[in-house]
C-alpha positions in Angstrom: 3.1 174.2 268.6 2.3 175.4 267.0 2.3 176.3 269.0 0.2 177.9 268.3 2.6 182.4 264.8 2.2 185.7 263.4 3.3 188.1 260.9 4.1 191.1 262.7 2.7 189.1 265.6 1.0 185.9 266.6 -0.8 185.4 269.8 -4.1 186.6 270.9 -4.4 190.0 272.2 -6.4 190.3 275.3 -8.6 193.1 273.9 -11.9 191.9 272.3 -11.9 191.8 268.5 -13.6 194.7 266.8 -17.3 194.2 266.2 -18.1 192.9 262.7 -20.2 195.0 260.4 -23.9 194.5 260.4 -24.8 191.7 258.1 -26.4 192.5 254.7 -29.9 191.4 254.3 -29.0 189.9 250.9 -25.9 188.0 252.2 -26.5 184.3 252.9 -26.3 183.2 256.6 -22.9 182.1 257.8 -22.6 178.3 257.9 -22.3 177.0 261.5 -19.5 174.6 262.2 -20.6 171.0 262.7 -19.0 170.9 266.2 -19.6 173.3 268.9 -16.5 175.6 269.6 -16.2 174.2 273.1 -15.7 170.7 271.8 -13.1 171.9 269.3 -11.4 173.9 272.1 -11.2 170.8 274.3 -9.8 168.8 271.3 -7.2 171.4 270.6 -6.1 171.5 274.3 -5.7 167.7 274.3 -3.8 167.6 271.0 -1.3 170.2 272.0 -1.1 168.9 275.6 -0.3 165.4 274.5 2.4 166.6 272.1 5.2 166.3 274.7 4.2 162.7 275.5 4.2 161.9 271.7 7.7 163.4 271.4 9.0 161.3 274.3 7.5 158.1 272.8 8.8 159.0 269.3 12.4 159.4 270.6 12.3 155.9 272.0 12.4 154.5 268.5 13.9 157.3 266.4 16.7 159.9 266.6 15.5 163.5 267.6 16.1 164.9 264.1 14.1 162.0 262.6 11.2 162.7 265.0 11.2 166.3 263.9 11.4 165.5 260.2 8.5 163.0 260.5 6.5 165.6 262.5 7.0 168.4 259.9 6.4 166.1 257.0 3.1 164.8 258.4 2.0 168.3 259.4 2.9 169.8 256.0 0.9 167.0 254.3 -2.2 167.9 256.2 -2.0 171.6 255.5 -1.1 171.1 251.8 -4.2 168.9 251.5 -6.3 171.7 253.1 -4.8 174.2 250.7 -5.7 172.1 247.7 -9.2 171.6 249.0 -9.6 175.4 249.5 -7.8 176.2 246.3 -5.2 178.3 248.1 -2.2 179.6 246.2 1.4 179.5 247.4 3.1 182.9 247.9 4.7 184.2 244.7 7.2 186.7 246.1 10.8 185.6 246.5 11.1 188.0 249.4 8.1 186.3 251.1 9.7 182.9 250.6 13.0 184.2 252.0 11.3 185.4 255.2 9.3 182.2 255.5 12.5 180.2 255.4 13.8 182.1 258.4 10.4 181.8 260.1 10.4 178.0 259.5 13.8 177.7 261.1 12.9 179.8 264.2 9.4 178.6 264.7 9.5 175.0 263.6 12.8 173.3 262.7 14.9 174.6 265.6 12.4 174.5 268.5 10.9 171.1 267.5 14.4 169.6 267.3 15.4 171.1 270.6 12.4 169.7 272.3 13.1 166.3 270.8 16.7 166.3 272.0 15.6 167.7 275.5 13.2 164.8 276.0 16.0 162.3 275.7 17.1 163.3 279.2 14.2 165.1 280.8 10.6 164.0 281.4 7.8 165.1 279.1 6.1 166.9 282.1 9.1 169.2 282.5 9.3 169.9 278.8 5.6 170.9 278.8 6.1 173.3 281.7 9.2 174.8 280.0 7.1 175.4 277.0 4.7 177.5 279.1 7.5 180.1 279.6 7.3 181.2 276.0 5.0 184.2 276.8 7.5 185.3 279.5 10.3 185.4 277.0 8.0 187.1 274.5 7.2 189.8 277.1 10.9 190.4 277.9 11.8 190.6 274.2 9.0 192.9 273.2 10.2 195.5 275.6 13.4 195.9 273.5 12.2 194.7 270.1 8.8 196.2 269.7 8.8 199.9 270.3 5.0 200.2 270.1 4.6 197.6 272.9 5.1 199.5 276.1 5.1 197.3 279.2 2.6 198.0 282.0 3.2 197.5 285.7 1.0 194.4 285.6 2.9 192.8 282.7 6.3 193.5 284.3 5.0 192.0 287.5 3.8 189.0 285.5 7.3 188.6 284.1 8.8 188.5 287.6 6.2 186.1 288.9 6.7 183.8 285.9 10.4 183.5 286.3 9.9 182.9 290.0 7.8 180.0 289.0 10.5 178.7 286.7 13.0 178.8 289.5 10.4 176.9 291.7 10.0 174.2 289.0 13.8 173.8 288.7 14.3 173.7 292.4 16.8 176.6 292.5 17.0 176.5 296.4 18.4 173.0 296.2 21.1 174.1 293.7 19.2 172.4 290.9 20.0 169.1 292.4 19.0 166.1 290.3 18.1 168.3 287.3 19.5 167.5 283.9 20.7 171.0 283.0 21.5 170.4 279.3 18.1 168.9 278.6 16.3 171.6 280.6 18.3 174.3 278.9 17.4 173.0 275.5 13.7 173.0 276.4 13.9 176.5 277.7 15.8 177.6 274.5 13.1 176.0 272.4 10.5 178.1 274.2 12.7 181.2 273.7 12.8 180.5 269.9 9.0 181.0 269.6 8.8 184.7 270.5 12.0 185.4 268.6 10.3 183.9 265.5 7.0 185.7 266.1 8.8 189.1 266.4 10.7 188.4 263.2 7.5 187.4 261.4 5.7 190.4 262.7 8.3 192.7 261.3 8.6 191.0 257.9 5.5 189.2 256.8 2.6 191.5 257.6 0.6 192.6 254.5 2.0 190.0 252.1 -1.5 189.5 250.6 -1.3 185.7 251.1 -3.8 183.9 253.4 -2.8 182.6 256.7 -3.3 179.0 255.5 -1.0 179.6 252.5 1.7 181.2 254.7 1.5 178.5 257.3 1.5 175.6 254.8 4.5 177.2 252.9 6.4 177.6 256.2 5.9 174.0 257.2 7.0 172.9 253.7 10.2 174.9 254.1 10.8 173.5 257.6 10.4 170.0 256.2 13.0 170.7 253.5 15.4 172.1 256.2 15.1 168.9 258.2 15.4 166.8 255.0 18.8 168.3 254.5 20.0 168.2 258.1 18.7 164.8 259.2 20.9 162.6 256.9 24.0 164.5 258.1 23.5 163.5 261.7 21.5 160.2 261.6 21.5 157.0 259.6 18.5 155.5 257.8 16.3 153.6 260.4 16.8 149.9 260.2 13.3 149.3 261.6 10.1 151.2 262.1 8.7 150.3 265.6 4.9 150.6 265.7 4.3 152.8 268.7 7.1 155.4 268.1 6.0 155.5 264.4 2.4 156.2 265.3 3.5 158.8 267.8 5.5 160.7 265.2 2.7 160.6 262.7 0.1 161.7 265.3 2.4 164.5 266.5 2.7 165.8 262.9 -0.8 165.1 261.5 -2.7 166.2 264.6 -0.4 168.5 266.6 1.3 170.2 263.7 -1.5 170.0 261.0 -5.0 169.5 262.3 -4.4 171.7 265.3 -3.6 174.7 263.1 -6.9 174.3 261.2 -8.8 174.0 264.5 -7.1 177.1 265.8 -8.1 179.1 262.6 -11.7 178.1 263.2 -11.7 179.1 266.9 -10.1 182.5 266.2 -12.7 183.3 263.6 -15.6 182.1 265.7 -14.8 183.2 269.2 -11.9 185.6 268.7 -8.2 185.4 269.6 -8.7 186.2 273.3 -10.8 183.1 274.0 -8.9 180.9 271.6 -5.7 181.9 273.3 -6.9 180.3 276.6 -6.0 176.9 275.2 -2.3 177.7 276.0 -3.1 177.5 279.8 -4.3 174.0 279.5 -1.2 172.7 277.7 1.2 172.2 280.6 -1.6 170.8 282.8 -2.5 168.2 280.2 1.2 167.5 279.4 1.9 166.9 283.1 -1.2 164.7 283.6 -0.3 162.6 280.5 3.3 162.1 281.5 2.4 161.0 285.0 -0.6 158.8 284.1 0.7 157.2 280.9 4.5 157.3 281.2 4.8 156.9 284.9 6.9 160.0 285.3 7.5 161.2 288.9 6.7 164.6 290.2 8.0 166.4 293.2 5.8 169.1 294.9 7.7 172.0 293.4 7.0 170.9 289.8 3.2 171.4 289.8 3.4 174.3 292.3 6.0 176.1 290.1 3.9 175.4 287.0 0.9 177.2 288.5 3.1 180.2 289.3 4.4 180.2 285.7 0.9 180.2 284.3 -0.1 183.1 286.6 2.9 185.1 285.4 2.1 184.2 281.8 -1.5 185.4 282.2 -0.3 188.7 283.7 2.1 189.3 280.9 -0.7 188.8 278.3 -3.0 191.4 279.9 -3.4 194.4 277.7 -5.3 197.7 277.5 -8.7 197.3 276.0 -7.8 199.3 272.9 -6.2 197.0 270.4 -5.5 197.2 266.7 -7.8 195.3 264.4 -6.3 192.0 263.3 -4.8 191.7 259.8 -6.3 188.4 258.5 -3.7 188.0 255.8 -0.6 188.4 257.8 0.5 185.2 259.4 3.1 182.5 259.4 2.8 179.1 260.9 2.9 179.1 264.7 4.1 176.0 266.5 1.4 173.7 267.5 2.1 173.4 271.2 3.4 176.9 271.8 2.0 179.4 274.3 2.0 182.4 272.1 3.2 185.8 272.7 0.4 188.2 273.3 1.2 190.7 270.6 1.2 188.2 267.9 -2.6 187.7 267.7 -3.2 191.2 266.9 -2.5 190.3 263.3 -3.2 186.6 263.2 -3.0 183.4 265.1 -2.1 179.8 264.2 
């Protein structure tokens, strides 16, 4: 959910990152991470893949807005702690804070809340698959919103294939029989919010001079404040704190909205955005497996078959020419933990 965001963008470009300059003989050797990148990649896939199960369990004990508030609060706490340890400074520009407020709404507060409300009536497996449509919405929006991003035949074909997969998942030939349309619509709208937010961030937050961690932590803080205002208006104070839903919300925030962002930073720096982006293809697979195995959710044949078609379409929409702009390490806002990011975003940064 992160996702998975970007200042003028936020999802990995498919072109390989530019080669780093030759190391200076006097510079100290780079410190190798304690864990191999493949282990961190697998951990990130599991964290984001299980996010939808955690949302479902959380809504069994708390109202959707309460789940989102707890999630953002725990995630912001993790990133603020990381900022303190690394001595990162918060952005100083009022203009930057204004744009981050909008980004927090589009990339965190709104989609997280929509997914929580959606999972009151739809299975977590379907929510995870709906999330995989985010690159398709991003491709469609980039055609009209990003003049420098001209679609290729392959990417347009991917868009058509992806939406054919969506219709397969929803059982369109049966007239959407047995489908909860409001819940499914909210999940799809949540996925649509991500590319809208990424495009906004790409246009407004590039070149701010702040680090990606500072921008992301600030964005989550603003999202937490937004939910702190909204939640009391629509819910009452919980009378009890059931153990399993409480742990689920804390894990959703601390791991899926906090730790996952830090893992993603490390992966992008070590193996590049193209490889790091591949985690998005595992999210719906893990979400489906978790929902079936741990929550006993039922699947008809069209759900996994449609999900495969959606992922093929998403992969095609993210194919790009080999020439790509060098990433701007300082331009980024917080991407949603479980989001499948829009390909253009990562040219500048990735979270």
